SETI-236835 format. One record per residue (C-alpha): residue number from 1; residue in one letter; x, y, z. Coordinates in steps of 0.5 Angstrom, whole numbers, plus 500, padded with zeros to 3 digits. Last residue first. Layout:
BEGIN
<sedren><k>NUM</k><r>a</r><px>X</px><py>Y</py><pz>Z</pz></sedren>
...
***
This chain:
BEGIN
<sedren><k>315</k><r>l</r><px>857</px><py>706</py><pz>955</pz></sedren>
<sedren><k>314</k><r>t</r><px>852</px><py>712</py><pz>953</pz></sedren>
<sedren><k>313</k><r>k</r><px>858</px><py>717</py><pz>953</pz></sedren>
<sedren><k>312</k><r>h</r><px>862</px><py>713</py><pz>949</pz></sedren>
<sedren><k>311</k><r>v</r><px>857</px><py>711</py><pz>944</pz></sedren>
<sedren><k>310</k><r>n</r><px>855</px><py>718</py><pz>943</pz></sedren>
<sedren><k>309</k><r>k</r><px>862</px><py>720</py><pz>942</pz></sedren>
<sedren><k>308</k><r>p</r><px>864</px><py>714</py><pz>937</pz></sedren>
<sedren><k>307</k><r>p</r><px>857</px><py>716</py><pz>933</pz></sedren>
<sedren><k>306</k><r>l</r><px>852</px><py>711</py><pz>934</pz></sedren>
<sedren><k>305</k><r>m</r><px>851</px><py>704</py><pz>930</pz></sedren>
<sedren><k>304</k><r>r</r><px>856</px><py>701</py><pz>935</pz></sedren>
<sedren><k>303</k><r>f</r><px>851</px><py>703</py><pz>940</pz></sedren>
<sedren><k>302</k><r>i</r><px>845</px><py>699</py><pz>937</pz></sedren>
<sedren><k>301</k><r>h</r><px>850</px><py>693</py><pz>936</pz></sedren>
<sedren><k>300</k><r>k</r><px>851</px><py>692</py><pz>943</pz></sedren>
<sedren><k>299</k><r>r</r><px>844</px><py>694</py><pz>945</pz></sedren>
<sedren><k>298</k><r>i</r><px>841</px><py>688</py><pz>941</pz></sedren>
<sedren><k>297</k><r>e</r><px>846</px><py>683</py><pz>944</pz></sedren>
<sedren><k>296</k><r>p</r><px>845</px><py>686</py><pz>951</pz></sedren>
<sedren><k>295</k><r>l</r><px>837</px><py>685</py><pz>951</pz></sedren>
<sedren><k>294</k><r>t</r><px>834</px><py>690</py><pz>955</pz></sedren>
<sedren><k>293</k><r>l</r><px>835</px><py>696</py><pz>951</pz></sedren>
<sedren><k>292</k><r>g</r><px>833</px><py>694</py><pz>944</pz></sedren>
<sedren><k>291</k><r>y</r><px>828</px><py>689</py><pz>947</pz></sedren>
<sedren><k>290</k><r>l</r><px>824</px><py>693</py><pz>951</pz></sedren>
<sedren><k>289</k><r>l</r><px>825</px><py>700</py><pz>948</pz></sedren>
<sedren><k>288</k><r>p</r><px>823</px><py>697</py><pz>941</pz></sedren>
<sedren><k>287</k><r>n</r><px>817</px><py>694</py><pz>944</pz></sedren>
<sedren><k>286</k><r>l</r><px>815</px><py>700</py><pz>948</pz></sedren>
<sedren><k>285</k><r>v</r><px>813</px><py>705</py><pz>943</pz></sedren>
<sedren><k>284</k><r>p</r><px>809</px><py>700</py><pz>938</pz></sedren>
<sedren><k>283</k><r>p</r><px>806</px><py>696</py><pz>944</pz></sedren>
<sedren><k>282</k><r>i</r><px>804</px><py>703</py><pz>947</pz></sedren>
<sedren><k>281</k><r>l</r><px>800</px><py>707</py><pz>942</pz></sedren>
<sedren><k>280</k><r>v</r><px>795</px><py>702</py><pz>938</pz></sedren>
<sedren><k>279</k><r>i</r><px>793</px><py>698</py><pz>944</pz></sedren>
<sedren><k>278</k><r>e</r><px>793</px><py>704</py><pz>948</pz></sedren>
<sedren><k>277</k><r>l</r><px>789</px><py>709</py><pz>944</pz></sedren>
<sedren><k>276</k><r>s</r><px>782</px><py>706</py><pz>946</pz></sedren>
<sedren><k>275</k><r>l</r><px>783</px><py>707</py><pz>953</pz></sedren>
<sedren><k>274</k><r>i</r><px>786</px><py>714</py><pz>953</pz></sedren>
<sedren><k>273</k><r>v</r><px>780</px><py>716</py><pz>949</pz></sedren>
<sedren><k>272</k><r>a</r><px>775</px><py>714</py><pz>954</pz></sedren>
<sedren><k>271</k><r>f</r><px>779</px><py>717</py><pz>959</pz></sedren>
<sedren><k>270</k><r>y</r><px>779</px><py>724</py><pz>955</pz></sedren>
<sedren><k>269</k><r>r</r><px>771</px><py>723</py><pz>954</pz></sedren>
<sedren><k>268</k><r>n</r><px>770</px><py>721</py><pz>962</pz></sedren>
<sedren><k>267</k><r>l</r><px>765</px><py>715</py><pz>962</pz></sedren>
<sedren><k>266</k><r>k</r><px>758</px><py>715</py><pz>961</pz></sedren>
<sedren><k>265</k><r>e</r><px>758</px><py>716</py><pz>954</pz></sedren>
<sedren><k>264</k><r>v</r><px>762</px><py>710</py><pz>953</pz></sedren>
<sedren><k>263</k><r>d</r><px>757</px><py>705</py><pz>955</pz></sedren>
<sedren><k>262</k><r>i</r><px>760</px><py>698</py><pz>956</pz></sedren>
<sedren><k>261</k><r>r</r><px>762</px><py>693</py><pz>951</pz></sedren>
<sedren><k>260</k><r>n</r><px>767</px><py>696</py><pz>946</pz></sedren>
<sedren><k>259</k><r>l</r><px>771</px><py>699</py><pz>952</pz></sedren>
<sedren><k>258</k><r>a</r><px>772</px><py>692</py><pz>955</pz></sedren>
<sedren><k>257</k><r>i</r><px>775</px><py>690</py><pz>949</pz></sedren>
<sedren><k>256</k><r>d</r><px>780</px><py>696</py><pz>948</pz></sedren>
<sedren><k>255</k><r>c</r><px>781</px><py>695</py><pz>956</pz></sedren>
<sedren><k>254</k><r>f</r><px>783</px><py>688</py><pz>955</pz></sedren>
<sedren><k>253</k><r>g</r><px>787</px><py>689</py><pz>949</pz></sedren>
<sedren><k>252</k><r>a</r><px>791</px><py>694</py><pz>953</pz></sedren>
<sedren><k>251</k><r>l</r><px>792</px><py>689</py><pz>959</pz></sedren>
<sedren><k>250</k><r>s</r><px>794</px><py>684</py><pz>954</pz></sedren>
<sedren><k>249</k><r>f</r><px>799</px><py>688</py><pz>951</pz></sedren>
<sedren><k>248</k><r>t</r><px>802</px><py>690</py><pz>957</pz></sedren>
<sedren><k>247</k><r>v</r><px>802</px><py>683</py><pz>960</pz></sedren>
<sedren><k>246</k><r>f</r><px>806</px><py>681</py><pz>953</pz></sedren>
<sedren><k>245</k><r>s</r><px>811</px><py>686</py><pz>953</pz></sedren>
<sedren><k>244</k><r>v</r><px>813</px><py>686</py><pz>960</pz></sedren>
<sedren><k>243</k><r>t</r><px>813</px><py>678</py><pz>960</pz></sedren>
<sedren><k>242</k><r>h</r><px>817</px><py>678</py><pz>953</pz></sedren>
<sedren><k>241</k><r>p</r><px>822</px><py>683</py><pz>956</pz></sedren>
<sedren><k>240</k><r>l</r><px>823</px><py>679</py><pz>962</pz></sedren>
<sedren><k>239</k><r>c</r><px>824</px><py>673</py><pz>959</pz></sedren>
<sedren><k>238</k><r>t</r><px>831</px><py>674</py><pz>956</pz></sedren>
<sedren><k>237</k><r>q</r><px>834</px><py>677</py><pz>963</pz></sedren>
<sedren><k>236</k><r>f</r><px>830</px><py>673</py><pz>967</pz></sedren>
<sedren><k>235</k><r>v</r><px>833</px><py>666</py><pz>964</pz></sedren>
<sedren><k>234</k><r>k</r><px>840</px><py>669</py><pz>965</pz></sedren>
<sedren><k>233</k><r>s</r><px>839</px><py>671</py><pz>972</pz></sedren>
<sedren><k>232</k><r>k</r><px>835</px><py>664</py><pz>974</pz></sedren>
<sedren><k>231</k><r>f</r><px>841</px><py>660</py><pz>971</pz></sedren>
<sedren><k>230</k><r>e</r><px>846</px><py>664</py><pz>975</pz></sedren>
<sedren><k>229</k><r>s</r><px>842</px><py>663</py><pz>981</pz></sedren>
<sedren><k>228</k><r>s</r><px>842</px><py>656</py><pz>980</pz></sedren>
<sedren><k>227</k><r>k</r><px>837</px><py>651</py><pz>978</pz></sedren>
<sedren><k>226</k><r>k</r><px>831</px><py>648</py><pz>981</pz></sedren>
<sedren><k>225</k><r>s</r><px>826</px><py>654</py><pz>982</pz></sedren>
<sedren><k>224</k><r>c</r><px>828</px><py>655</py><pz>975</pz></sedren>
<sedren><k>223</k><r>v</r><px>824</px><py>649</py><pz>972</pz></sedren>
<sedren><k>222</k><r>i</r><px>818</px><py>651</py><pz>976</pz></sedren>
<sedren><k>221</k><r>i</r><px>818</px><py>658</py><pz>974</pz></sedren>
<sedren><k>220</k><r>i</r><px>819</px><py>656</py><pz>966</pz></sedren>
<sedren><k>219</k><r>r</r><px>813</px><py>651</py><pz>967</pz></sedren>
<sedren><k>218</k><r>c</r><px>809</px><py>656</py><pz>970</pz></sedren>
<sedren><k>217</k><r>y</r><px>811</px><py>661</py><pz>964</pz></sedren>
<sedren><k>216</k><r>t</r><px>809</px><py>656</py><pz>959</pz></sedren>
<sedren><k>215</k><r>y</r><px>802</px><py>655</py><pz>962</pz></sedren>
<sedren><k>214</k><r>l</r><px>801</px><py>663</py><pz>962</pz></sedren>
<sedren><k>213</k><r>v</r><px>803</px><py>663</py><pz>955</pz></sedren>
<sedren><k>212</k><r>y</r><px>798</px><py>658</py><pz>953</pz></sedren>
<sedren><k>211</k><r>i</r><px>792</px><py>661</py><pz>957</pz></sedren>
<sedren><k>210</k><r>l</r><px>793</px><py>667</py><pz>954</pz></sedren>
<sedren><k>209</k><r>p</r><px>794</px><py>664</py><pz>947</pz></sedren>
<sedren><k>208</k><r>l</r><px>788</px><py>661</py><pz>948</pz></sedren>
<sedren><k>207</k><r>f</r><px>784</px><py>667</py><pz>950</pz></sedren>
<sedren><k>206</k><r>v</r><px>786</px><py>672</py><pz>945</pz></sedren>
<sedren><k>205</k><r>v</r><px>786</px><py>669</py><pz>938</pz></sedren>
<sedren><k>204</k><r>i</r><px>782</px><py>663</py><pz>939</pz></sedren>
<sedren><k>203</k><r>v</r><px>777</px><py>666</py><pz>944</pz></sedren>
<sedren><k>202</k><r>v</r><px>776</px><py>673</py><pz>941</pz></sedren>
<sedren><k>201</k><r>y</r><px>775</px><py>670</py><pz>934</pz></sedren>
<sedren><k>200</k><r>l</r><px>770</px><py>665</py><pz>937</pz></sedren>
<sedren><k>199</k><r>l</r><px>766</px><py>671</py><pz>940</pz></sedren>
<sedren><k>198</k><r>g</r><px>767</px><py>675</py><pz>934</pz></sedren>
<sedren><k>197</k><r>v</r><px>764</px><py>669</py><pz>930</pz></sedren>
<sedren><k>196</k><r>i</r><px>758</px><py>668</py><pz>935</pz></sedren>
<sedren><k>195</k><r>n</r><px>757</px><py>676</py><pz>935</pz></sedren>
<sedren><k>194</k><r>s</r><px>757</px><py>676</py><pz>927</pz></sedren>
<sedren><k>193</k><r>i</r><px>752</px><py>670</py><pz>927</pz></sedren>
<sedren><k>192</k><r>l</r><px>747</px><py>674</py><pz>932</pz></sedren>
<sedren><k>191</k><r>t</r><px>748</px><py>681</py><pz>929</pz></sedren>
<sedren><k>190</k><r>s</r><px>740</px><py>681</py><pz>928</pz></sedren>
<sedren><k>189</k><r>v</r><px>738</px><py>687</py><pz>923</pz></sedren>
<sedren><k>188</k><r>c</r><px>738</px><py>694</py><pz>923</pz></sedren>
<sedren><k>187</k><r>s</r><px>746</px><py>694</py><pz>924</pz></sedren>
<sedren><k>186</k><r>l</r><px>749</px><py>700</py><pz>928</pz></sedren>
<sedren><k>185</k><r>k</r><px>752</px><py>696</py><pz>933</pz></sedren>
<sedren><k>184</k><r>a</r><px>756</px><py>692</py><pz>928</pz></sedren>
<sedren><k>183</k><r>v</r><px>760</px><py>698</py><pz>926</pz></sedren>
<sedren><k>182</k><r>n</r><px>762</px><py>699</py><pz>934</pz></sedren>
<sedren><k>181</k><r>w</r><px>764</px><py>691</py><pz>934</pz></sedren>
<sedren><k>180</k><r>g</r><px>768</px><py>692</py><pz>928</pz></sedren>
<sedren><k>179</k><r>a</r><px>772</px><py>698</py><pz>930</pz></sedren>
<sedren><k>178</k><r>c</r><px>774</px><py>704</py><pz>926</pz></sedren>
<sedren><k>177</k><r>f</r><px>778</px><py>710</py><pz>930</pz></sedren>
<sedren><k>176</k><r>v</r><px>777</px><py>715</py><pz>935</pz></sedren>
<sedren><k>175</k><r>k</r><px>771</px><py>711</py><pz>938</pz></sedren>
<sedren><k>174</k><r>l</r><px>764</px><py>712</py><pz>939</pz></sedren>
<sedren><k>173</k><r>i</r><px>762</px><py>710</py><pz>931</pz></sedren>
<sedren><k>172</k><r>k</r><px>756</px><py>714</py><pz>929</pz></sedren>
<sedren><k>171</k><r>n</r><px>754</px><py>712</py><pz>922</pz></sedren>
<sedren><k>170</k><r>g</r><px>747</px><py>710</py><pz>923</pz></sedren>
<sedren><k>169</k><r>c</r><px>741</px><py>704</py><pz>920</pz></sedren>
<sedren><k>168</k><r>l</r><px>746</px><py>699</py><pz>917</pz></sedren>
<sedren><k>167</k><r>p</r><px>745</px><py>693</py><pz>913</pz></sedren>
<sedren><k>166</k><r>l</r><px>750</px><py>688</py><pz>915</pz></sedren>
<sedren><k>165</k><r>r</r><px>754</px><py>685</py><pz>909</pz></sedren>
<sedren><k>164</k><r>v</r><px>761</px><py>689</py><pz>911</pz></sedren>
<sedren><k>163</k><r>t</r><px>760</px><py>686</py><pz>918</pz></sedren>
<sedren><k>162</k><r>l</r><px>760</px><py>679</py><pz>916</pz></sedren>
<sedren><k>161</k><r>y</r><px>766</px><py>680</py><pz>911</pz></sedren>
<sedren><k>160</k><r>l</r><px>770</px><py>683</py><pz>917</pz></sedren>
<sedren><k>159</k><r>c</r><px>769</px><py>677</py><pz>922</pz></sedren>
<sedren><k>158</k><r>t</r><px>772</px><py>672</py><pz>916</pz></sedren>
<sedren><k>157</k><r>a</r><px>777</px><py>677</py><pz>914</pz></sedren>
<sedren><k>156</k><r>v</r><px>779</px><py>678</py><pz>921</pz></sedren>
<sedren><k>155</k><r>s</r><px>780</px><py>670</py><pz>922</pz></sedren>
<sedren><k>154</k><r>f</r><px>783</px><py>669</py><pz>915</pz></sedren>
<sedren><k>153</k><r>a</r><px>789</px><py>674</py><pz>917</pz></sedren>
<sedren><k>152</k><r>p</r><px>789</px><py>672</py><pz>924</pz></sedren>
<sedren><k>151</k><r>m</r><px>791</px><py>665</py><pz>922</pz></sedren>
<sedren><k>150</k><r>i</r><px>796</px><py>667</py><pz>916</pz></sedren>
<sedren><k>149</k><r>w</r><px>801</px><py>671</py><pz>920</pz></sedren>
<sedren><k>148</k><r>a</r><px>803</px><py>667</py><pz>926</pz></sedren>
<sedren><k>147</k><r>f</r><px>802</px><py>661</py><pz>922</pz></sedren>
<sedren><k>146</k><r>a</r><px>807</px><py>663</py><pz>917</pz></sedren>
<sedren><k>145</k><r>s</r><px>812</px><py>665</py><pz>923</pz></sedren>
<sedren><k>144</k><r>l</r><px>811</px><py>658</py><pz>926</pz></sedren>
<sedren><k>143</k><r>i</r><px>812</px><py>655</py><pz>920</pz></sedren>
<sedren><k>142</k><r>c</r><px>818</px><py>659</py><pz>918</pz></sedren>
<sedren><k>141</k><r>v</r><px>821</px><py>658</py><pz>925</pz></sedren>
<sedren><k>140</k><r>k</r><px>820</px><py>650</py><pz>924</pz></sedren>
<sedren><k>139</k><r>k</r><px>824</px><py>650</py><pz>918</pz></sedren>
<sedren><k>138</k><r>r</r><px>830</px><py>654</py><pz>921</pz></sedren>
<sedren><k>137</k><r>t</r><px>830</px><py>649</py><pz>926</pz></sedren>
<sedren><k>136</k><r>m</r><px>827</px><py>650</py><pz>933</pz></sedren>
<sedren><k>135</k><r>k</r><px>826</px><py>643</py><pz>935</pz></sedren>
<sedren><k>134</k><r>n</r><px>833</px><py>640</py><pz>934</pz></sedren>
<sedren><k>133</k><r>h</r><px>837</px><py>647</py><pz>936</pz></sedren>
<sedren><k>132</k><r>y</r><px>833</px><py>647</py><pz>943</pz></sedren>
<sedren><k>131</k><r>h</r><px>833</px><py>639</py><pz>944</pz></sedren>
<sedren><k>130</k><r>l</r><px>839</px><py>640</py><pz>950</pz></sedren>
<sedren><k>129</k><r>p</r><px>835</px><py>646</py><pz>952</pz></sedren>
<sedren><k>128</k><r>e</r><px>829</px><py>643</py><pz>954</pz></sedren>
<sedren><k>127</k><r>c</r><px>825</px><py>647</py><pz>959</pz></sedren>
<sedren><k>126</k><r>v</r><px>829</px><py>654</py><pz>958</pz></sedren>
<sedren><k>125</k><r>a</r><px>830</px><py>654</py><pz>951</pz></sedren>
<sedren><k>124</k><r>v</r><px>824</px><py>650</py><pz>949</pz></sedren>
<sedren><k>123</k><r>y</r><px>819</px><py>655</py><pz>954</pz></sedren>
<sedren><k>122</k><r>r</r><px>823</px><py>661</py><pz>951</pz></sedren>
<sedren><k>121</k><r>d</r><px>821</px><py>659</py><pz>944</pz></sedren>
<sedren><k>120</k><r>f</r><px>814</px><py>657</py><pz>946</pz></sedren>
<sedren><k>119</k><r>a</r><px>813</px><py>664</py><pz>949</pz></sedren>
<sedren><k>118</k><r>m</r><px>816</px><py>667</py><pz>943</pz></sedren>
<sedren><k>117</k><r>i</r><px>810</px><py>663</py><pz>939</pz></sedren>
<sedren><k>116</k><r>s</r><px>805</px><py>666</py><pz>943</pz></sedren>
<sedren><k>115</k><r>l</r><px>808</px><py>673</py><pz>943</pz></sedren>
<sedren><k>114</k><r>i</r><px>807</px><py>673</py><pz>935</pz></sedren>
<sedren><k>113</k><r>t</r><px>800</px><py>670</py><pz>936</pz></sedren>
<sedren><k>112</k><r>m</r><px>798</px><py>676</py><pz>940</pz></sedren>
<sedren><k>111</k><r>e</r><px>802</px><py>681</py><pz>936</pz></sedren>
<sedren><k>110</k><r>y</r><px>799</px><py>678</py><pz>930</pz></sedren>
<sedren><k>109</k><r>s</r><px>792</px><py>679</py><pz>933</pz></sedren>
<sedren><k>108</k><r>a</r><px>793</px><py>686</py><pz>934</pz></sedren>
<sedren><k>107</k><r>y</r><px>796</px><py>688</py><pz>928</pz></sedren>
<sedren><k>106</k><r>t</r><px>790</px><py>684</py><pz>924</pz></sedren>
<sedren><k>105</k><r>y</r><px>785</px><py>688</py><pz>928</pz></sedren>
<sedren><k>104</k><r>i</r><px>788</px><py>695</py><pz>926</pz></sedren>
<sedren><k>103</k><r>i</r><px>789</px><py>693</py><pz>919</pz></sedren>
<sedren><k>102</k><r>y</r><px>782</px><py>690</py><pz>918</pz></sedren>
<sedren><k>101</k><r>i</r><px>778</px><py>695</py><pz>922</pz></sedren>
<sedren><k>100</k><r>q</r><px>782</px><py>701</py><pz>918</pz></sedren>
<sedren><k>99</k><r>t</r><px>780</px><py>698</py><pz>911</pz></sedren>
<sedren><k>98</k><r>f</r><px>773</px><py>697</py><pz>913</pz></sedren>
<sedren><k>97</k><r>c</r><px>773</px><py>705</py><pz>915</pz></sedren>
<sedren><k>96</k><r>a</r><px>777</px><py>707</py><pz>909</pz></sedren>
<sedren><k>95</k><r>p</r><px>772</px><py>703</py><pz>904</pz></sedren>
<sedren><k>94</k><r>r</r><px>766</px><py>706</py><pz>908</pz></sedren>
<sedren><k>93</k><r>s</r><px>769</px><py>713</py><pz>908</pz></sedren>
<sedren><k>92</k><r>i</r><px>771</px><py>717</py><pz>914</pz></sedren>
<sedren><k>91</k><r>l</r><px>768</px><py>723</py><pz>917</pz></sedren>
<sedren><k>90</k><r>h</r><px>771</px><py>726</py><pz>923</pz></sedren>
<sedren><k>89</k><r>t</r><px>770</px><py>734</py><pz>922</pz></sedren>
<sedren><k>88</k><r>d</r><px>773</px><py>740</py><pz>925</pz></sedren>
<sedren><k>87</k><r>s</r><px>780</px><py>737</py><pz>923</pz></sedren>
<sedren><k>86</k><r>l</r><px>787</px><py>738</py><pz>926</pz></sedren>
<sedren><k>85</k><r>l</r><px>787</px><py>731</py><pz>930</pz></sedren>
<sedren><k>84</k><r>d</r><px>783</px><py>728</py><pz>924</pz></sedren>
<sedren><k>83</k><r>m</r><px>789</px><py>728</py><pz>920</pz></sedren>
<sedren><k>82</k><r>l</r><px>794</px><py>725</py><pz>925</pz></sedren>
<sedren><k>81</k><r>f</r><px>789</px><py>720</py><pz>926</pz></sedren>
<sedren><k>80</k><r>r</r><px>789</px><py>718</py><pz>919</pz></sedren>
<sedren><k>79</k><r>p</r><px>796</px><py>718</py><pz>918</pz></sedren>
<sedren><k>78</k><r>f</r><px>797</px><py>714</py><pz>925</pz></sedren>
<sedren><k>77</k><r>f</r><px>793</px><py>708</py><pz>924</pz></sedren>
<sedren><k>76</k><r>g</r><px>795</px><py>704</py><pz>918</pz></sedren>
<sedren><k>75</k><r>t</r><px>802</px><py>706</py><pz>919</pz></sedren>
<sedren><k>74</k><r>s</r><px>802</px><py>704</py><pz>926</pz></sedren>
<sedren><k>73</k><r>g</r><px>799</px><py>697</py><pz>925</pz></sedren>
<sedren><k>72</k><r>y</r><px>804</px><py>695</py><pz>920</pz></sedren>
<sedren><k>71</k><r>l</r><px>810</px><py>699</py><pz>923</pz></sedren>
<sedren><k>70</k><r>a</r><px>809</px><py>695</py><pz>929</pz></sedren>
<sedren><k>69</k><r>n</r><px>808</px><py>688</py><pz>926</pz></sedren>
<sedren><k>68</k><r>v</r><px>815</px><py>689</py><pz>923</pz></sedren>
<sedren><k>67</k><r>s</r><px>818</px><py>690</py><pz>929</pz></sedren>
<sedren><k>66</k><r>l</r><px>814</px><py>684</py><pz>932</pz></sedren>
<sedren><k>65</k><r>l</r><px>817</px><py>680</py><pz>927</pz></sedren>
<sedren><k>64</k><r>a</r><px>824</px><py>682</py><pz>928</pz></sedren>
<sedren><k>63</k><r>i</r><px>823</px><py>680</py><pz>935</pz></sedren>
<sedren><k>62</k><r>f</r><px>821</px><py>673</py><pz>933</pz></sedren>
<sedren><k>61</k><r>m</r><px>827</px><py>673</py><pz>929</pz></sedren>
<sedren><k>60</k><r>y</r><px>831</px><py>675</py><pz>935</pz></sedren>
<sedren><k>59</k><r>m</r><px>828</px><py>669</py><pz>939</pz></sedren>
<sedren><k>58</k><r>p</r><px>829</px><py>664</py><pz>933</pz></sedren>
<sedren><k>57</k><r>e</r><px>837</px><py>666</py><pz>932</pz></sedren>
<sedren><k>56</k><r>h</r><px>840</px><py>670</py><pz>926</pz></sedren>
<sedren><k>55</k><r>l</r><px>842</px><py>675</py><pz>931</pz></sedren>
<sedren><k>54</k><r>t</r><px>850</px><py>673</py><pz>930</pz></sedren>
<sedren><k>53</k><r>r</r><px>849</px><py>674</py><pz>923</pz></sedren>
<sedren><k>52</k><r>e</r><px>848</px><py>682</py><pz>924</pz></sedren>
<sedren><k>51</k><r>q</r><px>845</px><py>685</py><pz>919</pz></sedren>
<sedren><k>50</k><r>s</r><px>838</px><py>683</py><pz>919</pz></sedren>
<sedren><k>49</k><r>i</r><px>837</px><py>684</py><pz>927</pz></sedren>
<sedren><k>48</k><r>v</r><px>841</px><py>691</py><pz>927</pz></sedren>
<sedren><k>47</k><r>l</r><px>837</px><py>693</py><pz>921</pz></sedren>
<sedren><k>46</k><r>l</r><px>830</px><py>691</py><pz>924</pz></sedren>
<sedren><k>45</k><r>i</r><px>831</px><py>694</py><pz>931</pz></sedren>
<sedren><k>44</k><r>i</r><px>833</px><py>700</py><pz>927</pz></sedren>
<sedren><k>43</k><r>i</r><px>827</px><py>700</py><pz>923</pz></sedren>
<sedren><k>42</k><r>n</r><px>823</px><py>699</py><pz>930</pz></sedren>
<sedren><k>41</k><r>a</r><px>826</px><py>705</py><pz>933</pz></sedren>
<sedren><k>40</k><r>s</r><px>825</px><py>710</py><pz>927</pz></sedren>
<sedren><k>39</k><r>v</r><px>818</px><py>708</py><pz>925</pz></sedren>
<sedren><k>38</k><r>i</r><px>816</px><py>708</py><pz>932</pz></sedren>
<sedren><k>37</k><r>f</r><px>820</px><py>715</py><pz>934</pz></sedren>
<sedren><k>36</k><r>a</r><px>817</px><py>718</py><pz>928</pz></sedren>
<sedren><k>35</k><r>f</r><px>810</px><py>716</py><pz>930</pz></sedren>
<sedren><k>34</k><r>m</r><px>811</px><py>719</py><pz>937</pz></sedren>
<sedren><k>33</k><r>l</r><px>814</px><py>725</py><pz>934</pz></sedren>
<sedren><k>32</k><r>l</r><px>807</px><py>726</py><pz>930</pz></sedren>
<sedren><k>31</k><r>c</r><px>803</px><py>724</py><pz>936</pz></sedren>
<sedren><k>30</k><r>l</r><px>806</px><py>730</py><pz>940</pz></sedren>
<sedren><k>29</k><r>v</r><px>806</px><py>735</py><pz>934</pz></sedren>
<sedren><k>28</k><r>f</r><px>799</px><py>733</py><pz>933</pz></sedren>
<sedren><k>27</k><r>a</r><px>797</px><py>734</py><pz>941</pz></sedren>
<sedren><k>26</k><r>p</r><px>801</px><py>741</py><pz>941</pz></sedren>
<sedren><k>25</k><r>y</r><px>797</px><py>743</py><pz>935</pz></sedren>
<sedren><k>24</k><r>r</r><px>790</px><py>740</py><pz>938</pz></sedren>
<sedren><k>23</k><r>f</r><px>791</px><py>744</py><pz>944</pz></sedren>
<sedren><k>22</k><r>s</r><px>788</px><py>750</py><pz>940</pz></sedren>
<sedren><k>21</k><r>g</r><px>781</px><py>748</py><pz>941</pz></sedren>
<sedren><k>20</k><r>i</r><px>781</px><py>741</py><pz>945</pz></sedren>
<sedren><k>19</k><r>k</r><px>774</px><py>738</py><pz>942</pz></sedren>
<sedren><k>18</k><r>v</r><px>774</px><py>731</py><pz>944</pz></sedren>
<sedren><k>17</k><r>f</r><px>774</px><py>726</py><pz>938</pz></sedren>
<sedren><k>16</k><r>l</r><px>769</px><py>720</py><pz>941</pz></sedren>
<sedren><k>15</k><r>t</r><px>765</px><py>721</py><pz>935</pz></sedren>
<sedren><k>14</k><r>l</r><px>768</px><py>718</py><pz>929</pz></sedren>
<sedren><k>13</k><r>n</r><px>763</px><py>719</py><pz>924</pz></sedren>
<sedren><k>12</k><r>f</r><px>762</px><py>714</py><pz>918</pz></sedren>
<sedren><k>11</k><r>h</r><px>761</px><py>715</py><pz>911</pz></sedren>
<sedren><k>10</k><r>f</r><px>757</px><py>712</py><pz>905</pz></sedren>
<sedren><k>9</k><r>m</r><px>750</px><py>711</py><pz>907</pz></sedren>
<sedren><k>8</k><r>s</r><px>750</px><py>716</py><pz>913</pz></sedren>
<sedren><k>7</k><r>t</r><px>753</px><py>721</py><pz>908</pz></sedren>
<sedren><k>6</k><r>y</r><px>749</px><py>720</py><pz>902</pz></sedren>
<sedren><k>5</k><r>n</r><px>743</px><py>721</py><pz>907</pz></sedren>
<sedren><k>4</k><r>k</r><px>745</px><py>728</py><pz>909</pz></sedren>
<sedren><k>3</k><r>p</r><px>747</px><py>730</py><pz>902</pz></sedren>
<sedren><k>2</k><r>g</r><px>740</px><py>728</py><pz>899</pz></sedren>
<sedren><k>1</k><r>m</r><px>738</px><py>723</py><pz>895</pz></sedren>
***
């Protein structure tokens, strides 16, 4: 068996990387700093929530889950991406490719399910405040959290299993990271079953949570319209970070799904790269900023962690 056939069979070639010459080094430094920020910012959020007993409430526990997920997704994406930025070739082994697919897809699915249960939490807090502590018990939070992790893990594993079994007639993936749909397009046989299962996955993990979150916010808006300005201000303060986070992630997810379904060759390469990176870059960077700086309780404890001079200047 020749080297060429061996590469086609056991490696994939990520072909969306743009040749930027010596600019690869500034790009590498920028992405490395971004990775460092994601790790440090989300660890700070986790430390603050875990150490402060006053933050051991459902809303903050779900925020901690978002930070855990950001660390999970970023760790599964950035090391390989940073290596590719400095490399002239972008070959990735078959096991590494499917591992990356699983991590990135579960990361995206976890994000959506966590944001959905956060919407439920806000719905109960605003629309049924007298029953909040009865409904959002520690046991209920644990069940919701387990559901947010387990359901996507099995859903993605099922889709990936069908993709792994496909015989492939090529190895070129038009992305900067491995994606299940792009691998399935290389199949030598019909992918009807994989397409149906993939469609069900998108409906369950994307569209149903989207519809539910829209429903909860419609109910919240209806309740707020009958309340005082002070009540509206408090609700706005707690719901704004979640709303921005959800809308941003939904748009990034839509761009990634759309990119998988269109002919990327017809797009500007730089634009295509930006669209494909949104889902793995923006939420992990944005979420700690949103929740760390917007929510007073978290912001207060973060400032207490800073040296006295810095705290004084910040305040």
